[in-house]
C-alpha positions as CSV (number, residue, x, y, z in Angstrom):
1,M,11.9,15.5,-19.7
2,S,11.5,12.0,-21.1
3,A,8.3,10.2,-20.2
4,V,8.1,7.1,-18.1
5,V,5.1,5.8,-20.0
6,T,5.6,5.2,-23.7
7,E,3.1,5.7,-26.5
8,Q,2.2,2.0,-26.5
9,E,1.4,1.9,-22.8
10,T,-1.6,3.2,-20.9
11,V,-2.2,3.9,-17.3
12,R,-5.1,1.8,-15.9
13,E,-8.2,3.4,-14.5
14,G,-8.0,4.1,-10.8
15,A,-4.2,3.8,-10.8
16,F,-3.9,6.9,-8.6
17,G,-6.9,6.2,-6.4
18,N,-8.8,9.4,-5.5
19,A,-6.2,11.7,-7.0
20,V,-7.7,13.7,-9.9
21,A,-4.9,16.0,-11.1
22,L,-1.5,17.6,-10.5
23,S,-2.0,21.1,-9.3
24,C,0.5,24.0,-9.4
25,R,1.3,25.4,-6.0
26,E,1.9,28.8,-7.5
27,C,-0.7,29.5,-10.2
28,G,-3.2,26.8,-9.3
29,G,-3.2,25.4,-12.9
30,R,-3.9,21.7,-13.3
31,V,-2.3,19.1,-15.4
32,E,-3.1,15.4,-16.0
33,L,-1.7,12.9,-13.5
34,G,1.6,11.6,-14.8
35,P,5.4,11.9,-14.7
36,S,5.5,15.7,-14.3
37,Y,6.8,17.9,-11.5
38,A,6.8,21.4,-12.9
39,C,3.9,23.5,-14.1
40,P,3.9,24.0,-17.9
41,D,2.6,27.5,-17.6
42,C,4.7,29.1,-14.7
43,F,7.2,26.3,-13.9
44,G,5.9,26.2,-10.3
45,P,6.0,22.9,-8.4
46,L,3.2,20.4,-8.8
47,E,1.4,18.5,-6.1
48,V,-1.4,16.0,-6.1
49,A,-5.0,17.2,-5.9
50,Y,-7.9,14.9,-4.8
51,D,-11.6,14.3,-4.8
52,F,-11.8,12.6,-1.4
53,P,-14.8,10.3,-0.6
54,A,-16.4,10.4,2.8
55,I,-14.2,8.5,5.2
56,T,-14.5,7.7,8.9
57,R,-12.1,7.0,11.7
58,E,-13.5,3.4,11.7
59,D,-12.7,3.0,8.0
60,I,-9.1,3.9,8.7
61,A,-8.8,1.8,11.8
62,A,-10.0,-1.3,9.8
63,G,-7.0,-1.0,7.5
64,P,-3.6,-2.6,7.9
65,A,-1.0,-1.4,10.4
66,N,1.0,0.5,7.8
67,I,0.6,3.5,5.6
68,W,-2.0,1.7,3.4
69,R,-4.6,2.3,6.1
70,Y,-4.7,5.8,4.6
71,K,-4.7,4.6,1.0
72,A,-8.0,6.6,0.3
73,L,-6.0,9.7,1.0
74,L,-3.0,8.8,-1.1
75,P,-2.3,8.7,-4.9
76,V,-2.3,4.9,-5.0
77,P,-4.8,2.3,-6.3
78,A,-7.4,0.5,-4.1
79,D,-5.5,-2.8,-4.5
80,I,-2.2,-1.3,-3.4
81,E,-1.6,-4.1,-0.7
82,E,-1.5,-6.7,-3.5
83,S,1.7,-5.3,-4.9
84,P,5.0,-6.3,-3.2
85,N,6.2,-3.4,-1.1
86,T,8.1,-2.8,2.2
87,E,4.8,-1.9,4.0
88,P,6.2,1.0,6.0
89,G,4.5,3.1,8.6
90,F,2.4,3.1,11.7
91,T,5.6,3.5,13.8
92,R,5.4,4.2,17.5
93,L,4.6,7.5,19.0
94,L,6.6,7.5,22.2
95,E,5.7,9.7,25.2
96,A,9.1,11.2,26.2
97,K,8.5,11.9,29.9
98,N,12.2,11.9,30.8
99,L,13.2,14.3,28.0
100,A,10.2,16.5,28.8
101,A,11.4,16.7,32.4
102,E,14.9,17.4,31.3
103,L,13.8,20.4,29.2
104,G,10.9,21.6,31.3
105,L,8.1,20.6,28.9
106,A,4.6,19.8,30.0
107,R,4.2,16.9,27.6
108,L,6.4,15.7,24.8
109,W,6.1,12.9,22.2
110,V,8.7,11.4,19.8
111,K,7.3,10.1,16.5
112,D,10.0,7.4,16.0
113,D,10.4,6.5,12.3
114,S,13.6,4.7,12.9
115,T,11.7,1.4,13.0
116,N,10.6,1.5,9.4
117,P,11.9,-1.3,7.1
118,T,15.2,0.5,6.2
119,N,15.2,2.5,9.5
120,S,14.0,5.9,8.2
121,F,10.9,7.8,7.2
122,K,12.0,7.5,3.5
123,D,10.3,4.2,3.3
124,R,7.0,6.0,3.4
125,V,7.6,8.3,0.4
126,V,9.3,5.6,-1.6
127,A,6.3,3.3,-1.2
128,C,4.1,5.9,-2.8
129,A,6.7,6.6,-5.5
130,L,7.0,2.9,-6.2
131,S,3.3,2.6,-6.7
132,A,3.4,5.5,-9.2
133,A,6.4,3.9,-11.0
134,R,4.5,0.7,-11.4
135,E,1.4,2.3,-12.8
136,L,3.6,4.4,-15.2
137,H,5.3,1.2,-16.4
138,A,8.8,2.3,-15.3
139,K,11.7,0.1,-16.2
140,V,14.1,1.6,-13.7
141,F,13.4,2.9,-10.2
142,A,16.0,5.5,-9.3
143,C,16.9,8.5,-7.1
144,P,19.5,11.0,-6.1
145,S,20.0,10.8,-2.3
146,T,21.8,12.0,0.8
147,G,21.6,8.4,2.1
148,N,18.3,7.4,3.6
149,L,16.4,7.6,0.4
150,A,19.0,5.5,-1.4
151,N,18.5,2.8,1.3
152,A,14.7,2.9,0.9
153,V,14.7,2.9,-3.0
154,A,17.2,0.1,-3.2
155,A,15.3,-2.1,-0.8
156,A,11.9,-1.3,-2.3
157,G,13.2,-2.0,-5.8
158,A,14.5,-5.3,-4.7
159,R,11.2,-6.3,-3.0
160,A,9.3,-5.2,-6.2
161,G,11.7,-6.9,-8.6
162,I,12.5,-3.8,-10.5
163,R,15.9,-2.6,-11.5
164,T,17.2,0.2,-9.2
165,V,19.9,2.8,-9.7
166,V,20.8,5.2,-6.8
167,L,23.1,8.2,-6.9
168,I,24.8,9.5,-3.8
169,P,27.5,12.0,-2.9
170,S,30.8,10.2,-2.8
171,N,31.5,11.4,0.8
172,L,28.3,9.9,2.2
173,E,28.6,8.1,5.5
174,Q,29.9,4.5,5.0
175,P,27.0,2.7,6.8
176,K,24.5,4.4,4.5
177,Q,26.5,3.3,1.5
178,V,26.6,-0.3,2.7
179,N,22.8,-0.1,3.5
180,S,22.1,0.7,-0.1
181,A,24.7,-1.5,-1.8
182,I,23.4,-4.6,0.0
183,F,20.1,-4.2,-2.0
184,T,21.4,-3.1,-5.4
185,D,24.5,-3.5,-7.6
186,S,23.9,-0.1,-9.1
187,L,24.9,2.3,-6.3
188,V,26.7,5.2,-8.0
189,A,28.9,7.6,-6.0
190,V,29.1,11.0,-7.6
191,E,31.8,13.6,-6.9
192,G,30.2,16.6,-5.4
193,N,27.4,17.5,-2.9
194,Y,23.7,16.5,-3.0
195,D,22.8,19.4,-5.3
196,D,25.4,18.2,-7.9
197,V,23.9,14.7,-7.6
198,N,20.4,16.0,-8.0
199,K,21.4,18.0,-11.1
200,L,22.8,14.8,-12.7
201,A,19.6,12.9,-11.9
202,Q,17.5,15.5,-13.6
203,E,19.7,15.3,-16.7
204,I,19.3,11.5,-16.7
205,A,15.6,11.7,-16.3
206,A,15.4,14.1,-19.3
207,E,17.4,11.7,-21.5
208,E,16.4,8.2,-20.5
209,E,13.0,6.7,-21.3
210,G,11.3,4.5,-18.7
211,W,13.2,5.8,-15.7
212,A,11.2,6.8,-12.6
213,F,13.3,9.1,-10.4
214,V,11.3,9.1,-7.2
215,N,12.2,12.7,-6.2
216,V,12.4,14.1,-9.8
217,N,9.8,13.1,-12.4
218,V,7.5,11.3,-9.9
219,R,8.2,13.7,-7.1
220,P,4.5,14.8,-6.6
221,F,3.5,11.2,-5.8
222,Y,6.6,10.5,-3.7
223,A,6.1,13.6,-1.6
224,E,2.6,12.6,-0.6
225,G,4.0,9.7,1.4
226,S,5.2,12.2,4.1
227,K,1.5,13.0,4.8
228,T,1.2,9.7,6.5
229,L,3.4,11.0,9.4
230,G,0.8,13.7,10.0
231,Y,-2.1,11.2,9.8
232,E,-0.4,8.8,12.2
233,I,0.5,11.4,14.8
234,A,-3.1,12.6,14.8
235,E,-4.6,9.1,15.0
236,Q,-2.1,8.0,17.7
237,L,-2.9,11.1,19.8
238,G,-6.6,10.0,19.8
239,W,-7.6,11.8,16.7
240,R,-6.4,15.3,17.6
241,L,-3.7,17.6,16.4
242,P,-0.7,18.4,18.6
243,D,-0.1,22.0,19.8
244,Q,3.4,22.2,18.5
245,I,5.6,20.0,16.3
246,V,9.3,20.2,15.4
247,I,10.3,18.7,12.0
248,P,13.8,18.5,10.4
249,V,14.2,20.4,7.2
250,A,16.2,19.1,4.2
251,S,14.3,19.8,1.0
252,G,11.4,21.0,3.2
253,S,8.9,18.5,1.7
254,Q,8.3,16.6,4.9
255,L,7.3,19.7,6.9
256,T,5.0,21.0,4.1
257,K,3.3,17.6,3.8
258,V,2.7,17.1,7.5
259,H,1.0,20.5,7.4
260,K,-1.0,19.4,4.4
261,A,-2.0,16.2,6.3
262,F,-3.3,18.1,9.3
263,Q,-5.3,20.4,7.0
264,E,-6.8,17.4,5.1
265,L,-7.8,15.7,8.4
266,V,-9.7,18.9,9.5
267,K,-11.4,19.2,6.1
268,L,-12.5,15.6,6.3
269,G,-13.9,16.0,9.8
270,L,-11.5,13.4,11.2
271,V,-10.1,15.9,13.8
272,E,-11.3,19.1,15.3
273,E,-9.8,22.3,13.9
274,K,-7.4,24.0,16.3
275,P,-4.3,26.2,16.1
276,Y,-1.0,24.5,16.0
277,R,2.6,25.7,15.6
278,I,5.1,24.1,13.2
279,F,8.9,24.5,13.8
280,G,11.7,23.6,11.3
281,A,15.1,22.3,12.4
282,Q,18.3,22.7,10.4
283,A,22.1,22.5,10.9
284,E,24.1,25.7,10.8
285,G,26.3,24.0,8.2
286,C,23.4,23.9,5.9
287,G,20.7,26.2,7.2
288,P,19.5,28.3,4.2
289,V,15.8,28.2,5.4
290,A,16.7,29.1,9.0
291,T,18.9,32.0,7.7
292,A,16.1,33.4,5.6
293,Y,13.6,33.0,8.5
294,K,15.9,34.9,10.9
295,A,16.5,37.6,8.3
296,G,12.8,38.1,7.7
297,V,13.1,37.5,3.9
298,D,11.2,35.3,1.5
299,A,14.0,34.4,-0.9
300,I,16.3,31.6,0.1
301,R,20.0,31.9,-0.8
302,P,21.5,28.5,-1.7
303,V,24.5,27.4,0.4
304,K,27.3,24.8,0.1
305,P,26.6,22.2,2.8
306,D,29.2,21.6,5.5
307,T,27.7,19.6,8.3
308,I,27.7,16.2,9.9
309,A,23.9,16.1,9.3
310,K,24.3,14.8,5.7
311,S,20.7,13.7,5.4
312,L,19.8,17.4,5.8
313,A,22.6,18.7,3.6
314,I,20.5,20.1,0.8
315,G,21.9,23.6,0.0
316,N,19.1,24.6,-2.4
317,P,15.9,23.2,-0.8
318,A,13.0,22.8,-3.3
319,D,10.3,23.5,-0.7
320,G,12.2,26.1,1.4
321,I,9.9,29.0,0.6
322,Y,6.9,26.9,1.6
323,V,8.5,26.0,4.9
324,L,8.9,29.8,5.5
325,D,5.2,30.4,4.7
326,I,4.0,27.6,7.0
327,T,6.2,28.2,10.0
328,R,5.4,32.0,9.9
329,S,1.6,31.5,9.4
330,T,1.3,29.0,12.2
331,G,3.4,31.0,14.6
332,G,6.4,28.7,14.5
333,A,10.0,29.3,13.5
334,V,13.0,27.8,11.8
335,E,16.0,27.3,14.0
336,Q,19.5,26.0,13.4
337,V,22.2,24.3,15.6
338,T,25.9,23.6,15.4
339,D,27.4,20.2,14.7
340,D,28.5,19.9,18.4
341,E,24.9,20.7,19.4
342,I,23.7,18.0,17.0
343,R,26.0,15.4,18.6
344,A,24.8,16.5,22.1
345,G,21.2,16.1,20.8
346,I,21.8,12.5,19.7
347,V,23.2,11.7,23.2
348,L,20.4,13.5,25.0
349,L,17.7,11.6,23.2
350,A,19.4,8.3,23.7
351,R,20.1,8.8,27.4
352,T,16.7,10.1,28.3
353,E,14.4,8.0,26.1
354,G,16.5,5.1,24.9
355,V,16.1,6.2,21.3
356,F,19.3,6.2,19.2
357,T,18.8,8.8,16.4
358,E,20.9,9.7,13.4
359,T,22.2,13.2,12.9
360,A,18.8,14.5,11.5
361,G,17.1,13.5,14.8
362,G,20.0,14.9,16.7
363,T,19.4,18.2,14.9
364,T,15.7,18.1,15.8
365,T,16.3,17.3,19.5
366,A,19.0,20.0,19.7
367,V,16.7,22.5,18.0
368,L,13.9,21.6,20.5
369,K,16.3,22.3,23.3
370,K,17.3,25.6,21.8
371,L,13.6,26.7,21.1
372,V,12.9,26.1,24.8
373,E,16.0,28.0,26.0
374,T,15.2,31.0,23.7
375,G,11.5,31.1,24.6
376,Q,10.4,30.5,21.1
377,L,8.5,27.3,22.1
378,D,5.7,27.3,24.7
379,T,6.7,24.7,27.3
380,S,3.1,24.5,28.6
381,L,1.8,23.1,25.3
382,E,1.9,19.5,24.0
383,T,4.8,19.0,21.6
384,V,5.8,16.4,19.1
385,I,9.2,15.9,17.5
386,I,10.0,13.6,14.6
387,N,12.9,11.2,14.7
388,T,13.4,10.4,11.0
389,G,16.2,7.7,11.2
390,H,18.3,5.3,13.2
391,G,21.6,6.2,14.8
392,L,23.3,3.1,13.5
393,K,23.4,4.9,10.1
394,T,25.6,7.7,11.4
395,L,27.9,6.1,14.0
396,D,30.8,8.3,13.1
397,A,29.0,11.4,14.4
398,V,29.2,10.2,18.0
399,S,31.9,7.5,18.0
400,G,34.3,10.0,19.5
401,Q,31.8,11.2,22.0
402,V,31.0,8.0,23.8
403,G,32.8,4.8,24.7
404,P,34.0,2.7,27.6
405,R,34.1,4.6,30.9
406,A,37.1,2.5,31.9
407,T,39.2,-0.5,30.8
408,I,39.9,-2.8,33.8
409,A,41.3,-6.2,34.6
410,A,38.9,-9.1,35.0
411,S,38.7,-8.9,38.8
412,Y,36.3,-7.4,41.3
413,D,39.2,-5.4,42.9
414,A,39.8,-3.7,39.6
415,F,36.1,-3.0,39.2
416,E,35.9,-1.5,42.7
417,A,39.1,0.5,42.2
418,A,37.6,2.1,39.1
419,G,34.7,3.5,41.2
420,L,32.1,1.4,39.6
421,A,30.8,-0.5,42.6
């Protein structure tokens, strides 16, 4: 793997805040902070390890209304706000009373990340990756993507004034292609699925010097951005953890990092320790983690994606085995739903709560419904679901499901005849 930092460049002191090393999730070995994502000893995945200072709720509340209010808990410098970025985060936590009543839940919340700068949660992870790329003196900011990440990387790169290159599957939804191409002239459509695109990205990262691929060679920093979802949910609930949470699963990184965030908040004394259950949501057309969960096995068999939920269409999820560990250990589950159920989930959330979600959120809503119907989720407990993106990105998924109730002449008689009065 080619380094981002050259021999002539150095990383400034404090570049990664309170982060102290990259730690292997398998053997526990540590390596120096830098553009690495695999353990040199056992090839296990690396994640960021910290030496956190004492921090209070008041310290956090005094910060900006974006993810940088948690900068002391992220691998970013203390002066992160001074660098141009899209300032994502601190999105609304919406109490979903209508949907709760529809499904028979005591209390339900929707963490709505569709209001981020490029309308998905990916702005969070990209902001952390961009910070790392800057500190590592990257010349190119890049990614392989199923869509939302491409949008976020292209926009963040434009804001930061750094060249961006984004790789996408050639069959990606047209709105997501436009949402990336508007920010960069280097959108590259690759023949094949996401796993093919990701393989190409790894090859480029190994050959090209000075390239920061957000979810390849700076992946440990990038992934930490998902923790801010967990931090915000706890803070917005009044500094407490939910009883149950349903999270969509693509690579599985978001679910594992929300869990990590909850654990860190407990360790820091910012919330009281309590049991909570984590559930994963996948589409049947790309549900390798759900399949392994239901089979009671630890190994995840890669699949070829075939689903409308393209943002979840990762057939060989990097963090899949950790999703299995977390859902099982917390008493949760990983469930999957059909494309028709996903479409129905999009409509259900829109017509009960006025939230238009993309197919990933439709998957999460549909899985929530299925978990209730199958008795896997306790309806008496407080539950949170995560909406990761806006429905305007995946209009084709429901364009054939909704539309005008009637087409009438411009007269009251026609209106009345149509039964609309």
